[in-house]
C-alpha positions, -999 to +999 in steps of 0.1 A: +319+051-458+332+078-435+311+089-405+304+126-397+294+126-361+279+158-349+295+174-318+271+186-292+267+224-290+277+224-253+310+207-263+317+233-289+310+260-264+334+245-238+362+241-264+357+276-276+360+294-242+387+270-229+372+243-207+394+216-194+406+198-226+403+163-213+372+142-217+360+109-202+339+089-226+322+055-225+316+034-255+297+001-259+313-030-272+308-033-310+292+002-310+307+035-320+318+067-302+329+102-310+361+117-296+360+155-296+386+177-311+373+211-322+392+243-330+365+267-343+389+296-349+418+284-371+445+310-377+448+300-414+432+280-442+426+243-437+453+234-463+479+247-438+470+221-411+481+186-402+461+167-376+472+134-358+450+113-336+471+089-315+463+063-289+487+065-259+503+031-251+521+031-217+557+019-221+554+016-259+551+037-291+518+055-296+495+042-323+484+064-351+445+063-352+437+090-379+456+117-398+448+148-418+476+160-441+475+194-457+438+196-450+430+162-465+421+129-447+450+105-451+449+068-441+483+057-452+499+058-417+469+046-397+477+016-376+462-017-388+443-020-355+422+011-364+421+008-402+386+010-415+372+019-380+385+054-375+369+083-394+374+120-398+346+139-416+361+157-447+334+184-446+337+192-409+375+194-409+371+226-431+355+243-401+381+231-376+361+201-364+387+173-362+365+150-340+372+113-344+346+086-348+356+050-338+333+022-349+330-015-341+346-009-307+367-036-289+380-037-253+415-029-266+402+005-277+400+016-241+426+041-231+439+076-237+437+094-271+453+127-280+444+150-309+475+170-321+468+199-344+498+214-363+498+247-382+522+243-411+526+279-423+562+293-421+571+270-394+554+242-374+532+256-346+514+231-324+480+242-312+468+230-278+463+192-276+430+177-267+430+144-247+401+120-244+398+090-221+378+062-235+363+032-217+347+004-236+321-015-216+298-044-224+268-053-202+252-087-202+219-093-219+187-098-199+188-134-188+162-158-202+147-186-180+135-218-197+123-252-186+143-283-195+118-307-181+101-328-208+069-335-189+044-307-192+027-314-158+044-329-128+028-340-095+041-330-060+075-343-051+089-344-086+120-326-098+120-298-124+151-284-141+152-247-152+180-230-172+191-194-173+212-180-202+228-146-210+255-131-232+280-103-227+316-094-224+342-081-199+347-098-166+331-131-158+298-126-140+281-146-112+247-161-117+223-165-088+187-177-084+163-155-064+130-164-049+103-140-061+084-144-029+110-131-004+139-119-027+163-143-010+188-165-028+174-200-034+194-224-013+175-256-022+181-276-053+212-284-074+228-256-094+254-260-122+270-232-142+288-231-176+308-204-193+319-203-229+340-176-243+344-169-281+368-140-285+354-111-264+319-126-262+310-146-231+280-170-230+269-180-195+243-204-184+231-219-152+207-248-144+188-254-112+170-286-103+142-282-078+118-305-061+083-290-068+063-293-036+046-259-037+041-231-062+072-218-079+082-181-083+119-177-092+142-152-110+177-155-124+202-127-117+234-119-136+258-102-111+286-080-126+308-052-113+288-028-135+254-038-119+229-067-120+206-078-147+175-097-137+152-120-157+114-119-158+098-140-130+093-176-138+061-188-121+045-222-119+016-237-099+017-275-093-011-294-112-027-307-080-029-272-066-040-258-099-067-285-103-079-279-067-083-242-073-101-249-106-125-273-088-131-248-061-139-220-086-163-243-105-180-253-073-185-217-063-199-208-096-223-238-097-234-231-062-241-195-070-262-204-100-283-229-080-288-203-053-300-177-078-325-203-094-339-212-059-344-175-050-362-169-083-385-199-077-394-189-041-401-153-051-425-164-079-443-188-055-448-161-029-461-137-056-486-163-068-500-170-033-505-134-025-523-125-057-561-120-049-587-142-067-609-123-091-647-125-083-673-111-107-699-086-093-733-101-083-751-082-110-728-099-135-733-134-121-750-158-144 
């Protein structure tokens, strides 16, 4: 099914009054992107126009991405690389909108694209070309921290192993562990990293083994050239410390309850002592 991507009004305005006909666009890996090519004032009917979208390949022959022949979308000459992924909207081309939509983007789609519009009336007249620069990027997913240790509770001085996993594409990232208390890289413990690449998809993981001698507050950070992606903080309180805090809280609550009861008893006793004894009047004495 062909995609009819709407071109923003500001883009139509720029192309109409003659802005710089070169555009820098960014697409996401496996996503879609629209490459603009709009001629709102065609000098003749659409049947008199041929349109060719090509990807510029340095040092090699350009690749045909999409074509319009005598006003009709034609896919016969489209390069296999783009077949089924490049779309011109049949309805919009009638108004001079030859914008191209690329779907299921790959890193090989990055590069320069040119839209060539030819008026085929009495002789071939080439209208002004429109060039678009496309960069396909892929950021890594938010890393997830998990616990590989089988024991649910560990006493002081025992080791605990955490794992951090993420997925993305592009350049290989670096994985670091950060202390959530001071935002410094964790220097203690043993760290191992693993990278698996399946086509363009890169799966990365890192494990860190720490000796738990105090509370734990740690984050995993995926470091790439496009920026860093940080996990949610992973926090843990050692059982001894947690049980000590629990005992303290229970003691405080119990002590508070006892204190309230004692105060109530003392107040009631003082009230009873101060209450005057009732004596009947003499004329009512028996």
